[in-house]
NURO-728027 format. One record per residue (C-alpha): x negated, y negated, z negated. Coordinates in pm, 1 decimal, padded with zeros to 6 digits. Each point is the difference from the previous one (the first is absolute). Layout:
<sites>
{{X; Y; Z}}
...
</sites>
This chain:
<sites>
{{-08271.7; -12410.5; -11266.9}}
{{-00310.8; -00096.0; -00156.5}}
{{00180.9; -00231.2; -00257.6}}
{{-00252.2; -00211.3; -00146.2}}
{{-00213.7; -00001.5; 00311.9}}
{{-00292.9; -00234.8; -00016.4}}
{{-00271.2; -00003.3; 00290.9}}
{{-00236.5; -00243.1; 00186.9}}
{{-00218.5; 00034.9; 00258.2}}
{{-00212.4; -00319.0; 00073.9}}
{{-00097.8; -00088.8; 00324.4}}
{{-00334.8; -00109.0; -00114.0}}
{{-00203.0; 00196.0; -00295.1}}
{{-00346.2; -00066.5; -00139.1}}
{{-00022.4; 00366.3; -00038.5}}
{{00159.3; 00270.5; 00220.6}}
{{00270.4; 00217.2; -00127.1}}
{{00099.3; 00303.4; 00193.2}}
{{00341.9; 00111.3; -00105.5}}
{{00129.9; 00395.4; -00028.5}}
{{00354.5; 00069.4; -00093.4}}
{{00005.4; 00378.3; -00142.7}}
{{00284.9; 00195.8; -00089.5}}
{{00217.3; 00360.4; 00104.6}}
{{00227.3; -00024.5; 00293.0}}
{{00300.2; -00107.1; -00207.2}}
{{-00151.1; -00304.0; -00157.2}}
{{00057.7; -00266.6; 00262.7}}
{{-00347.4; -00051.8; 00168.5}}
{{00172.6; -00075.9; 00327.9}}
{{00265.5; -00219.7; -00165.7}}
{{-00258.8; -00212.1; -00151.0}}
{{-00146.6; -00047.7; 00325.8}}
{{00339.7; -00108.3; 00161.6}}
{{00015.9; -00247.1; -00284.6}}
{{-00341.0; -00139.9; 00029.7}}
{{00101.8; -00012.2; 00410.4}}
{{00320.4; -00229.4; -00116.2}}
{{00288.3; 00259.8; 00035.2}}
{{00233.5; 00103.4; -00288.4}}
{{00188.7; -00275.3; -00176.2}}
{{-00181.7; -00192.9; -00227.8}}
{{00165.9; -00110.2; -00368.3}}
{{-00009.4; -00294.3; -00018.3}}
{{-00052.4; -00082.7; 00340.8}}
{{-00306.6; -00231.7; -00051.9}}
{{-00187.9; 00257.6; -00202.2}}
{{-00191.9; 00119.1; 00286.7}}
{{-00180.3; -00287.9; 00233.0}}
{{-00262.5; 00021.7; 00211.7}}
{{-00182.5; -00349.7; -00046.6}}
{{-00316.6; 00025.6; 00256.3}}
{{00216.0; 00156.4; 00287.3}}
{{00211.0; -00300.8; -00046.8}}
{{-00276.2; -00228.6; -00001.2}}
{{-00137.7; -00220.7; 00305.6}}
{{-00343.5; 00208.8; -00020.1}}
{{00175.5; 00302.6; 00104.3}}
{{00067.0; 00076.8; 00401.1}}
{{00380.1; -00033.4; 00096.5}}
{{00020.3; 00385.2; 00085.5}}
{{-00129.6; 00082.0; -00342.4}}
{{00293.3; -00214.3; -00185.1}}
{{00205.6; 00293.6; 00038.6}}
{{-00079.3; 00276.3; -00303.3}}
{{00120.2; 00255.4; 00213.9}}
{{-00287.4; -00106.3; 00270.0}}
{{-00252.9; -00113.2; -00245.3}}
{{00033.8; 00346.0; -00212.5}}
{{-00023.4; 00344.1; 00201.6}}
{{00124.5; 00310.0; -00101.3}}
{{-00136.2; 00356.9; 00128.4}}
{{00164.1; 00293.3; -00156.8}}
{{-00084.8; 00365.3; 00034.2}}
{{00294.9; 00189.6; -00080.9}}
{{00248.0; 00228.0; 00145.3}}
{{00168.0; -00263.4; 00260.9}}
{{00112.8; 00127.9; 00341.7}}
{{-00299.1; 00030.3; 00248.3}}
{{-00239.1; -00130.6; -00274.1}}
{{-00013.1; -00309.6; 00167.9}}
{{00266.0; -00235.3; -00080.9}}
{{00199.3; -00186.4; 00290.0}}
{{-00308.0; 00066.0; 00249.6}}
{{00211.3; 00239.1; 00220.3}}
{{-00345.5; 00206.5; 00026.5}}
{{00113.8; 00355.8; -00106.9}}
{{00192.0; 00242.2; 00181.9}}
{{00359.2; 00056.0; -00032.8}}
{{-00096.8; 00381.8; -00129.2}}
{{-00246.8; 00205.9; -00154.4}}
{{-00157.0; 00161.3; 00337.3}}
{{-00025.0; -00349.2; 00150.2}}
{{-00355.7; -00065.2; -00081.3}}
{{-00142.3; 00326.2; 00137.7}}
{{00137.2; -00045.6; 00322.7}}
{{-00195.6; -00096.4; 00292.8}}
{{00235.7; -00226.6; 00194.3}}
{{-00063.9; -00358.5; -00116.7}}
{{00353.3; -00221.3; 00018.5}}
{{00002.5; -00354.8; 00043.9}}
{{00107.8; -00009.2; -00359.2}}
{{-00322.1; 00224.2; -00130.0}}
{{-00179.2; -00327.5; -00099.7}}
{{-00389.4; 00037.0; -00039.6}}
{{-00196.2; -00135.7; -00284.6}}
{{-00100.5; -00328.7; 00155.0}}
{{00350.1; -00057.3; 00102.2}}
{{00075.4; 00025.6; -00393.9}}
{{-00288.0; -00237.7; -00107.8}}
{{00132.9; -00271.6; 00273.1}}
{{00361.4; 00049.6; -00109.2}}
{{00095.6; 00079.1; 00357.2}}
{{00253.4; 00297.1; -00116.3}}
{{00329.1; -00168.2; 00069.3}}
{{00219.2; 00150.2; 00263.8}}
{{00129.8; -00372.0; 00122.9}}
{{-00287.2; -00231.9; -00118.1}}
{{00077.6; -00384.7; 00025.5}}
{{-00204.7; -00212.8; 00258.2}}
{{-00173.9; -00121.6; -00350.3}}
{{-00098.1; 00326.5; -00104.5}}
{{-00143.6; 00051.1; 00367.1}}
{{-00207.7; -00302.3; 00015.1}}
{{-00112.1; -00001.5; -00331.2}}
{{-00371.9; -00032.2; -00063.2}}
{{-00228.7; 00297.0; -00144.0}}
{{-00269.3; -00130.2; -00200.7}}
{{-00238.9; 00282.4; 00145.2}}
{{-00250.8; -00070.3; -00257.7}}
{{00209.7; 00072.7; -00274.7}}
{{00130.5; 00280.5; 00222.6}}
{{-00369.1; 00159.3; 00064.2}}
{{-00076.7; -00049.1; -00377.5}}
{{00286.8; 00168.4; -00162.9}}
{{-00069.3; 00309.8; 00251.2}}
{{-00371.8; -00003.5; -00084.6}}
{{00093.6; -00023.1; -00404.3}}
{{00259.2; 00280.7; 00004.8}}
{{-00144.8; 00242.8; 00233.8}}
{{00226.5; -00023.7; 00291.5}}
{{-00204.3; -00002.3; 00298.9}}
{{00050.1; 00365.9; 00107.0}}
{{00383.9; -00028.1; -00075.4}}
{{00117.0; -00316.1; 00215.3}}
{{00129.6; 00190.8; 00296.9}}
{{00212.2; 00290.8; -00215.7}}
{{00335.7; -00046.0; -00056.3}}
{{00096.3; -00116.5; -00356.1}}
{{00175.8; 00333.6; -00038.8}}
{{-00274.6; 00198.0; 00069.2}}
{{-00182.7; -00136.7; -00266.7}}
{{-00092.0; 00195.6; -00383.0}}
{{00137.3; -00132.1; -00332.5}}
{{-00337.7; -00184.6; -00038.9}}
{{-00025.3; -00097.7; 00335.5}}
{{00347.5; -00184.2; -00024.9}}
{{-00121.9; -00180.3; -00327.0}}
{{-00267.8; -00172.8; 00146.7}}
{{00165.2; -00105.6; 00288.4}}
{{00287.6; -00158.8; -00208.9}}
{{-00247.8; -00148.7; -00206.7}}
{{-00136.7; -00134.2; 00297.2}}
{{00284.5; -00138.3; 00134.1}}
{{00069.9; -00155.0; -00345.6}}
{{-00341.4; -00202.7; -00014.6}}
{{00059.7; -00092.7; 00379.4}}
{{00289.4; -00209.3; -00115.9}}
{{-00246.4; -00221.5; -00239.7}}
{{00189.6; 00049.4; -00284.6}}
{{-00098.7; -00199.0; -00357.6}}
{{00097.2; 00276.8; -00195.0}}
{{-00010.6; 00355.7; 00113.8}}
{{00232.8; 00267.4; -00244.3}}
{{-00105.0; 00353.1; 00080.8}}
{{00201.9; 00282.5; -00201.7}}
{{-00161.9; 00298.9; -00029.2}}
{{-00257.0; -00050.7; 00277.0}}
{{-00178.3; 00293.0; -00131.5}}
{{00267.4; 00280.9; -00015.5}}
{{-00054.9; 00305.1; 00215.1}}
{{-00348.4; -00125.1; 00121.1}}
{{-00316.2; 00238.4; 00044.0}}
{{-00312.4; -00062.9; -00244.9}}
{{-00181.7; -00136.8; 00317.1}}
{{00254.9; -00225.9; 00089.2}}
{{00062.5; -00146.1; -00342.9}}
{{-00391.4; -00060.8; -00041.7}}
{{00003.4; -00186.3; 00321.2}}
{{00323.8; -00194.2; -00067.9}}
{{-00098.7; -00112.0; -00343.4}}
{{-00281.3; -00179.9; 00116.8}}
{{00183.8; -00183.9; 00256.9}}
{{00300.4; -00089.6; -00238.8}}
{{-00294.0; -00145.0; -00216.4}}
{{-00142.2; -00204.5; 00266.7}}
{{00318.3; -00150.6; 00067.9}}
{{00080.3; -00085.7; -00389.3}}
{{-00354.7; -00154.9; -00034.2}}
{{00081.4; -00239.3; 00289.2}}
{{00345.5; -00044.7; -00099.9}}
{{00107.4; 00012.4; 00332.8}}
{{00257.4; 00091.3; -00038.3}}
{{-00000.3; 00073.7; -00396.2}}
{{00138.8; 00349.4; -00069.4}}
{{00211.9; 00168.2; -00244.7}}
{{00007.6; 00370.8; -00024.2}}
{{00262.3; 00255.9; -00163.5}}
{{-00121.4; 00302.4; -00115.6}}
{{00123.7; 00324.6; -00194.6}}
{{-00147.7; 00050.9; -00357.7}}
{{-00186.2; 00333.6; 00168.5}}
{{-00132.0; -00214.9; 00314.5}}
{{-00367.0; -00116.2; -00018.7}}
{{-00025.2; -00372.2; -00143.5}}
{{-00243.4; -00170.8; 00252.1}}
{{-00310.1; -00159.6; -00191.3}}
{{00051.8; -00348.4; 00122.8}}
{{00354.9; -00020.8; -00152.9}}
{{-00026.4; -00228.1; -00277.1}}
{{00384.2; -00053.4; -00137.9}}
{{00279.1; 00256.3; -00068.0}}
{{00369.1; -00035.7; -00036.3}}
{{00137.7; 00318.8; -00132.2}}
{{00360.6; 00066.9; 00067.1}}
{{00229.2; 00274.3; -00209.2}}
{{00321.3; 00167.2; 00163.9}}
{{00283.9; -00226.2; -00037.6}}
{{-00166.8; -00310.7; 00186.7}}
{{-00201.2; -00081.8; -00319.5}}
{{-00353.2; -00165.0; -00041.8}}
{{-00176.7; 00215.9; -00272.4}}
{{-00334.8; -00200.3; 00008.3}}
{{-00160.5; -00266.3; 00210.2}}
{{-00353.6; -00141.2; -00004.7}}
{{-00350.2; 00069.4; 00087.2}}
{{-00081.8; 00368.7; 00109.0}}
{{-00211.4; 00093.9; -00341.8}}
{{00306.3; -00130.8; -00212.6}}
{{00275.7; 00175.8; 00198.4}}
{{-00217.8; 00321.2; 00017.8}}
{{-00065.2; -00005.4; -00382.6}}
{{00370.4; -00064.3; -00078.6}}
{{00132.6; 00245.2; 00254.6}}
{{-00286.8; 00272.1; -00048.1}}
{{00216.9; 00310.3; -00039.6}}
{{00207.7; -00069.8; 00310.7}}
{{-00306.7; -00078.2; 00223.4}}
{{-00174.9; 00303.3; -00103.0}}
{{-00190.0; 00158.3; 00313.1}}
{{00093.5; 00350.8; -00056.7}}
{{00299.2; 00049.0; -00217.4}}
{{00146.1; 00284.1; 00195.8}}
{{-00229.9; 00331.3; -00171.2}}
{{00208.4; 00156.1; -00273.9}}
{{-00207.9; -00097.5; -00285.3}}
{{-00218.3; 00259.9; -00200.5}}
{{00196.7; 00295.3; 00176.9}}
{{-00259.4; 00102.1; 00234.9}}
{{00230.5; -00023.4; 00289.3}}
{{00096.4; -00223.0; 00287.0}}
{{00321.1; -00201.5; -00002.3}}
{{00211.4; 00265.1; 00123.5}}
{{-00119.5; 00261.6; -00278.1}}
{{-00241.3; 00176.2; 00230.4}}
{{-00335.5; 00166.1; -00135.3}}
{{-00311.9; -00189.1; 00171.9}}
{{-00118.6; 00298.5; 00101.6}}
{{00168.5; 00312.3; 00177.8}}
{{-00009.4; 00313.5; -00045.4}}
{{-00274.4; 00188.2; 00202.7}}
{{00306.2; 00256.0; 00123.5}}
{{00027.5; -00054.7; 00338.6}}
{{00361.7; -00052.5; 00145.7}}
{{00080.8; 00227.3; 00324.3}}
{{00019.7; -00176.8; 00368.3}}
{{00371.2; -00098.1; 00071.5}}
{{00187.2; -00021.2; 00324.3}}
{{-00133.3; -00260.5; 00227.0}}
{{00250.5; -00296.4; 00045.9}}
{{-00249.2; -00237.6; 00206.8}}
{{-00269.5; 00093.9; 00246.0}}
{{-00236.6; -00283.4; 00209.8}}
{{-00257.4; 00096.9; 00226.8}}
{{-00226.4; -00223.9; 00214.7}}
{{00235.2; -00314.8; -00060.6}}
{{-00108.4; -00350.9; 00152.6}}
{{00234.9; -00259.2; -00016.8}}
{{-00109.4; -00274.4; 00273.2}}
{{00192.8; -00320.8; 00096.0}}
{{-00161.9; -00033.0; 00353.8}}
{{-00404.3; 00009.9; -00071.5}}
{{00049.0; -00092.7; -00364.1}}
{{-00023.2; 00269.0; -00252.6}}
{{00266.8; 00008.0; -00297.6}}
{{-00086.6; 00349.4; -00144.0}}
{{-00214.0; 00326.3; 00062.4}}
{{-00241.8; -00195.4; 00198.8}}
{{-00304.9; 00241.1; -00168.5}}
{{-00125.8; 00349.2; -00005.1}}
{{00090.4; 00216.5; -00271.3}}
{{-00169.8; 00308.0; -00152.3}}
{{00258.2; 00253.5; -00019.1}}
{{-00135.0; 00349.5; -00138.7}}
{{-00315.6; -00079.0; 00089.4}}
{{00054.0; -00133.8; 00389.8}}
{{00039.5; -00319.0; 00108.8}}
{{00325.1; -00136.0; 00126.6}}
{{00115.1; -00282.7; 00162.6}}
{{00297.4; -00197.3; -00181.5}}
{{00163.1; 00044.4; -00336.6}}
{{00065.9; 00359.0; -00103.9}}
{{00229.8; 00026.9; -00307.7}}
{{00224.3; 00258.0; -00177.4}}
{{00281.0; -00048.8; -00245.9}}
{{00140.7; 00320.6; -00171.7}}
{{00282.7; 00040.5; -00273.5}}
{{-00105.9; -00084.6; -00308.8}}
{{-00281.7; -00252.9; 00055.0}}
{{-00032.7; -00343.7; -00133.6}}
{{-00180.4; -00231.0; 00233.7}}
{{-00151.6; -00332.1; -00034.9}}
{{-00080.1; -00194.9; 00316.1}}
{{-00185.9; -00308.0; -00014.7}}
{{-00191.4; -00250.9; 00223.0}}
{{-00056.2; -00384.8; 00054.4}}
{{00307.6; -00178.4; 00134.2}}
{{00020.5; 00067.4; 00414.7}}
{{-00177.8; 00340.4; -00045.9}}
{{00304.9; 00196.1; 00126.6}}
{{00186.1; 00081.8; -00311.7}}
{{00329.6; -00077.7; 00096.9}}
{{-00050.4; 00115.8; 00382.1}}
{{-00085.8; 00348.2; -00184.8}}
{{00309.5; -00014.2; -00183.2}}
{{00194.0; -00105.2; 00291.3}}
{{-00122.5; 00309.9; 00210.7}}
{{00138.2; 00215.7; -00308.8}}
{{00295.8; -00156.6; -00011.3}}
{{00079.4; -00019.7; 00349.4}}
{{00041.9; -00356.1; 00012.5}}
{{-00307.1; -00022.0; 00266.7}}
{{00063.7; 00045.5; 00344.4}}
{{-00360.1; 00177.9; 00050.4}}
{{00160.3; 00269.7; -00207.8}}
{{00132.1; 00141.8; 00293.2}}
{{-00333.3; 00059.1; 00182.4}}
{{-00243.9; 00033.9; -00278.8}}
{{-00073.4; 00364.1; -00121.1}}
{{00183.5; -00073.3; -00330.4}}
{{00227.3; 00275.4; -00117.6}}
{{00253.3; -00070.2; -00275.3}}
{{00172.9; 00298.8; -00244.2}}
{{-00127.2; 00217.0; 00270.4}}
{{00132.6; -00155.5; 00339.8}}
{{-00123.7; -00264.7; 00256.6}}
{{00207.4; -00306.7; 00105.2}}
{{00037.0; 00133.5; 00344.3}}
{{00078.0; 00364.6; 00069.4}}
{{-00250.4; 00263.3; 00064.8}}
{{00043.7; 00362.3; 00193.0}}
{{00206.5; 00195.2; -00210.9}}
{{00061.4; -00284.4; -00295.1}}
{{00214.1; -00299.8; 00001.6}}
{{-00099.7; -00326.6; -00097.2}}
{{00099.3; -00182.3; -00324.7}}
{{00236.1; -00282.2; -00020.2}}
{{-00076.1; -00324.9; -00213.8}}
{{00358.6; 00110.3; -00177.0}}
{{-00202.8; 00297.6; -00140.6}}
{{-00325.0; -00161.6; -00062.5}}
{{00154.4; -00288.0; -00231.2}}
{{00249.9; 00237.0; -00133.7}}
{{-00293.9; 00213.6; -00165.6}}
{{-00202.1; -00324.5; -00108.3}}
{{00058.1; -00249.5; -00231.1}}
{{-00205.3; -00300.9; 00023.3}}
{{-00056.6; -00368.4; -00146.2}}
{{-00214.9; -00232.8; 00158.7}}
{{-00035.7; -00397.3; 00071.5}}
{{00133.2; 00029.4; 00352.7}}
{{00310.2; 00171.1; -00122.4}}
{{00041.5; -00244.6; -00272.0}}
{{-00004.2; -00269.5; 00272.7}}
{{00264.7; 00163.9; 00229.3}}
{{00223.8; 00105.8; -00277.5}}
{{00376.4; -00135.9; 00010.0}}
{{00011.3; -00252.9; -00285.5}}
{{00395.1; 00019.8; -00022.0}}
{{00007.8; 00389.0; -00085.6}}
{{00062.4; 00056.0; -00402.2}}
{{-00273.5; 00177.7; -00227.5}}
{{00197.4; 00249.9; 00013.6}}
{{00030.3; 00033.0; 00387.1}}
{{-00372.6; -00088.3; 00002.8}}
{{-00062.8; 00340.2; -00193.7}}
{{00271.5; 00243.1; 00174.7}}
{{-00155.6; -00160.7; 00328.5}}
{{-00226.3; 00291.3; -00028.0}}
{{00253.3; 00214.8; 00144.5}}
{{00042.2; -00214.1; 00286.3}}
{{-00149.6; -00017.3; 00330.9}}
{{-00030.6; -00324.9; 00076.6}}
{{00010.8; -00307.3; -00265.5}}
{{00344.0; -00061.6; 00084.5}}
{{00127.7; 00345.5; 00047.5}}
{{00240.0; 00166.4; -00207.4}}
{{-00194.6; 00262.5; -00261.8}}
{{00113.0; 00343.5; -00013.5}}
{{00070.1; 00017.4; -00343.1}}
{{00125.1; 00304.2; -00241.1}}
{{00057.0; 00029.7; -00338.3}}
{{-00354.9; 00112.8; -00110.4}}
{{-00128.7; -00304.0; 00209.1}}
{{00248.1; -00215.3; -00176.7}}
{{-00147.8; 00086.9; -00338.1}}
{{-00357.6; -00026.8; 00097.8}}
{{00052.9; -00357.6; 00076.4}}
{{00203.0; -00049.1; -00311.5}}
{{-00290.8; 00136.1; -00219.2}}
{{-00236.1; -00204.7; 00203.3}}
{{00198.7; -00359.5; -00057.2}}
{{00016.8; 00122.1; -00352.0}}
{{-00339.6; 00071.9; -00065.1}}
{{-00106.6; -00359.0; 00124.4}}
{{00293.9; -00198.1; -00087.0}}
{{-00235.9; -00226.6; -00189.5}}
{{-00220.7; -00078.9; 00296.9}}
{{00282.4; -00051.5; 00259.4}}
{{00261.2; -00177.1; -00188.8}}
{{-00066.8; -00355.8; -00124.5}}
{{00273.5; 00013.7; -00249.4}}
{{-00126.1; 00351.6; -00162.9}}
{{00041.9; 00002.6; -00371.1}}
{{-00196.4; 00311.6; -00197.6}}
{{00154.3; 00229.6; -00207.7}}
{{00311.4; 00004.8; 00221.3}}
{{-00047.4; 00370.3; 00097.2}}
{{00293.6; 00215.5; 00048.5}}
{{00021.6; 00368.6; 00069.2}}
{{00241.9; 00049.5; 00259.1}}
{{00163.9; 00290.4; 00178.0}}
{{-00107.7; 00245.3; 00240.3}}
{{00146.7; -00170.9; 00355.1}}
{{-00048.4; -00371.8; -00028.7}}
{{00343.3; -00071.3; 00171.5}}
{{00176.2; 00161.8; -00315.8}}
{{00027.5; -00278.9; -00195.6}}
{{00375.5; -00005.1; -00171.8}}
{{00052.5; -00357.1; 00091.5}}
{{-00328.0; -00138.0; -00125.1}}
{{-00273.5; -00181.7; 00202.6}}
{{-00317.6; 00196.1; 00128.1}}
{{-00300.0; -00096.9; -00243.0}}
{{-00152.1; -00102.9; 00339.5}}
{{00239.5; -00212.6; 00139.0}}
{{-00234.9; -00251.1; -00008.6}}
{{-00180.5; 00129.6; 00308.2}}
{{00291.6; -00047.5; 00205.9}}
{{-00005.0; -00368.5; -00081.4}}
{{-00330.5; -00044.3; 00071.6}}
{{-00109.1; -00087.2; 00329.5}}
{{-00369.8; 00124.6; 00131.4}}
{{-00094.5; -00331.6; 00137.2}}
{{00101.5; -00189.2; -00327.8}}
{{-00180.6; 00267.4; -00239.5}}
{{-00372.0; -00136.9; -00124.4}}
{{-00268.8; 00122.6; 00231.8}}
{{-00140.4; 00249.4; -00272.1}}
{{00368.8; 00153.0; -00016.6}}
{{00025.6; 00023.4; 00367.7}}
{{-00349.7; 00176.5; 00014.1}}
{{00126.0; 00238.2; -00276.6}}
{{00353.3; 00060.7; 00212.1}}
{{-00217.8; 00123.3; 00297.0}}
{{-00221.2; 00211.6; -00212.9}}
{{00330.0; 00189.6; -00096.5}}
{{00127.0; 00007.0; 00318.4}}
{{-00337.0; 00169.3; 00139.4}}
{{-00000.5; 00269.8; -00279.0}}
{{00389.1; 00032.9; -00112.9}}
{{00094.1; 00291.9; 00294.9}}
{{-00321.8; 00172.2; -00101.6}}
{{-00142.2; 00005.3; 00348.0}}
{{-00261.7; 00247.1; 00131.5}}
{{-00236.2; -00295.9; 00059.8}}
{{00010.5; -00292.3; -00234.4}}
{{-00211.2; -00325.6; 00143.1}}
{{-00070.3; -00285.2; -00219.7}}
{{-00144.0; -00257.3; 00159.7}}
{{-00103.4; -00274.3; -00215.8}}
{{00321.7; 00094.7; -00166.9}}
{{-00111.6; -00186.3; -00365.6}}
{{-00138.0; -00290.1; 00148.8}}
{{00184.6; -00297.4; -00127.0}}
{{00133.1; 00211.0; -00292.9}}
{{-00085.9; -00114.2; -00369.8}}
{{-00224.3; 00195.2; -00204.8}}
{{00246.8; 00191.8; -00225.9}}
{{00258.2; 00070.2; 00299.6}}
{{-00284.4; 00160.8; 00230.2}}
{{-00115.1; 00203.7; -00305.8}}
{{00360.8; 00115.7; -00060.3}}
{{00029.0; 00062.2; 00389.7}}
{{-00312.6; 00209.9; -00017.6}}
{{00117.1; 00192.4; -00282.4}}
{{00341.6; 00065.9; 00169.4}}
{{-00152.6; 00100.8; 00328.4}}
{{-00233.8; 00276.7; -00203.3}}
{{00293.0; 00113.0; -00229.2}}
{{00336.1; -00124.8; 00053.5}}
{{00227.5; -00037.1; -00289.5}}
{{-00207.3; 00249.2; -00209.2}}
{{-00249.1; -00278.6; -00123.0}}
{{00030.0; -00369.2; -00150.3}}
{{-00217.3; -00228.1; -00031.3}}
{{00013.4; -00141.5; -00380.4}}
{{-00196.9; -00339.4; -00126.7}}
{{-00084.0; -00048.9; -00367.4}}
{{-00073.1; -00315.4; -00150.7}}
{{00068.7; -00343.5; 00133.1}}
{{-00154.3; 00017.5; 00350.0}}
{{-00004.9; 00326.5; 00262.7}}
{{-00370.9; 00043.4; -00070.7}}
{{00077.3; 00298.2; -00224.8}}
{{00136.3; 00265.5; 00202.3}}
{{00080.7; 00334.9; 00006.9}}
{{00207.2; 00258.8; 00219.0}}
{{00291.9; 00191.5; -00209.3}}
{{00233.4; 00259.1; 00107.3}}
{{00344.8; -00133.0; 00112.3}}
{{00272.3; 00146.3; -00199.9}}
{{00301.5; -00226.4; 00110.1}}
{{00132.0; 00174.1; 00348.9}}
{{00157.7; -00244.4; 00243.2}}
{{00305.8; 00219.9; 00045.9}}
{{00130.1; 00299.0; -00254.3}}
{{-00011.5; 00308.3; 00165.5}}
{{-00270.1; -00060.2; 00294.1}}
{{-00352.8; 00064.9; 00011.3}}
{{-00221.8; -00336.4; -00051.8}}
{{-00135.9; -00147.7; 00340.9}}
{{-00349.7; 00123.4; 00039.5}}
{{-00318.3; -00131.9; 00131.4}}
{{-00206.2; 00139.9; 00316.7}}
{{00032.6; 00346.5; 00044.4}}
{{-00258.9; 00264.6; 00146.3}}
{{00196.2; 00013.5; 00313.5}}
{{-00050.7; -00386.4; 00074.0}}
{{-00304.7; -00192.5; 00136.6}}
{{-00087.9; -00319.1; -00098.6}}
{{-00156.2; -00331.1; 00231.2}}
{{-00093.1; -00263.4; -00221.1}}
{{-00174.2; -00354.4; 00146.0}}
{{-00145.4; -00260.0; -00224.1}}
{{-00276.7; -00271.4; -00041.3}}
{{00012.0; 00011.5; -00387.3}}
{{-00145.4; 00249.2; -00202.7}}
{{00310.0; -00061.7; -00273.6}}
{{00293.1; 00074.5; 00282.6}}
{{-00157.5; 00381.9; 00085.8}}
{{00211.1; 00243.5; -00159.8}}
{{-00187.5; 00235.3; -00258.0}}
{{00113.4; 00291.4; 00196.8}}
{{-00222.6; -00065.2; 00326.6}}
{{-00253.5; 00240.8; 00040.1}}
{{-00099.0; -00017.2; 00369.9}}
{{-00147.3; -00317.1; 00144.1}}
{{-00074.6; -00131.5; 00356.9}}
{{-00141.0; -00354.2; 00050.8}}
{{00013.9; -00140.2; 00359.7}}
{{-00269.2; -00238.4; 00146.4}}
{{00026.1; -00335.4; 00174.1}}
{{00181.1; 00079.9; 00314.2}}
{{-00285.9; -00080.6; 00243.3}}
{{-00300.9; 00124.8; -00203.7}}
{{-00029.5; 00328.9; 00156.2}}
{{-00068.7; 00126.6; -00365.4}}
{{00238.3; 00313.7; -00094.1}}
{{00230.0; 00035.2; -00258.6}}
{{-00100.4; 00127.1; -00323.2}}
{{00165.4; 00294.7; -00173.5}}
{{-00035.3; 00094.8; -00368.8}}
{{00156.8; 00166.5; -00313.3}}
{{00061.1; -00149.0; -00352.8}}
{{-00017.9; 00223.5; -00340.4}}
{{00281.3; -00158.7; -00161.7}}
{{00178.8; -00314.3; -00036.2}}
{{-00178.6; -00286.7; 00189.7}}
{{00011.0; -00252.8; -00282.3}}
{{-00209.2; 00275.8; -00229.5}}
{{-00294.7; -00017.2; 00244.4}}
{{-00238.3; -00269.2; -00057.9}}
{{-00155.6; -00041.7; 00352.0}}
{{00297.0; 00166.9; 00197.1}}
{{00152.3; -00319.4; 00149.1}}
{{-00361.1; -00103.4; 00077.5}}
{{-00078.4; 00343.1; 00187.8}}
{{00313.7; -00082.1; 00227.3}}
{{-00057.7; -00309.7; 00112.7}}
{{-00383.0; 00107.5; 00077.5}}
{{-00150.2; -00249.8; -00252.7}}
{{-00224.2; 00260.2; -00159.1}}
</sites>
């Protein structure tokens, strides 16, 4: 790993240097940070040293690199908060009103009071109240102090994790992809905070970023990594940016010179109005509260010229919805009502596939298994709780199971659909994939004449051992492979590399009937071509979303919104009492100059 690496971080510098490590998901950013913390073997052993930490100038508690250098990662670890015991044991636990003794609050988490059997030293340890108050204020956690950690949104959880790391008073703080999955407003507030910390060198910061992430202005030096744990360039920001300009290009997704989106869709729809499809989800007068604290629908909404209380929303077959809003605005809560993970789905006026959860006169209620059999979903919450011991094949096949560890009900068509998806995304899922190894196989995947299947690798790779981007791809395929009536993609593309994201969006739109081709030495010049190579001889290709399916996509990043999205809803801050805003796009979002600003109310 990183053969020939030479890197030093002086304890005192006449000129401040603020470093960021940039690279795709499989380039080893997290591994690089682990090496800085003293993990992994160094060859020769004395090639890695910490002279300042060993000196008399350093406090005794900081002489161990693991204590002096703190790491905060934001990947798909179970529960999202490592070893803290602050997440529930199942998806719906965060929405339940009953508080268990183990539902530790944000304040408990910040103080480190999350052990079930704390030692006497832990109980009696002194808390620096001044530092605690300052961190709470700096990271805007005042309103969240008494909330259980498991109830926080993605962005709120990140702020709490950074706060806890700062209270440990490390000398160096490593933040692994801190902006991933955050809304524009949160990024705008978090970035200046990190800048202030970096300026004071208390602690000194190092960030890891993806090539498509916004690069903070205050970053002065870059380390650019390539796949295979290799350093491509490092040094001053301007120098590295010039050398790596093609790969740091801000918007390489649009298909060069085609006048079409990255999915090959025209930038302007025809004027033909599609007929309204069957209603799949209907909400009226929906307002979710936890005690006196509103979480969703705390407003009056104009419905056909009449002012109505709460959220009114209808999803029909064929519609492609984008749901937007700041962290904590209730997007995940909204989806949990549709997917019936939320206990209030029983009492609120929500109809899914024409029925409510509880029976009504003349109509039986709909079970959670009936609902989830017709919905395909990928989300950070599913990623956090998904079993790490399943193989990648089992992960995709799990679409036909009632639970994460249930036995999927598979027929030959299902098996072939899984095989097609694995073959199409082998380069993104299989770490040892070799291009050019495509093999046409027979109609049924088990008829092999003694030869190994081309996707046997999917039985060997465990979900938990796959790179983060590959895990997201596997969960994306799990959401769409069974052609459900409703596809729910909640930040499903967050954490994917740029070209992987574009390939997934193309697959969502066209399936196997289109592929993305790149010309030149980089992926900047792209065009969509008809796919002529079948996955299975004698079978129909796997196709993208049909007119009978509906889509809900949640994202905080413009480039992570599929080009098929047309209807959109923007949720307000939960306590603002402002109504949700609705709109319609006349084409792919990437081709609308002020579309993103309009969605976020910036225009």
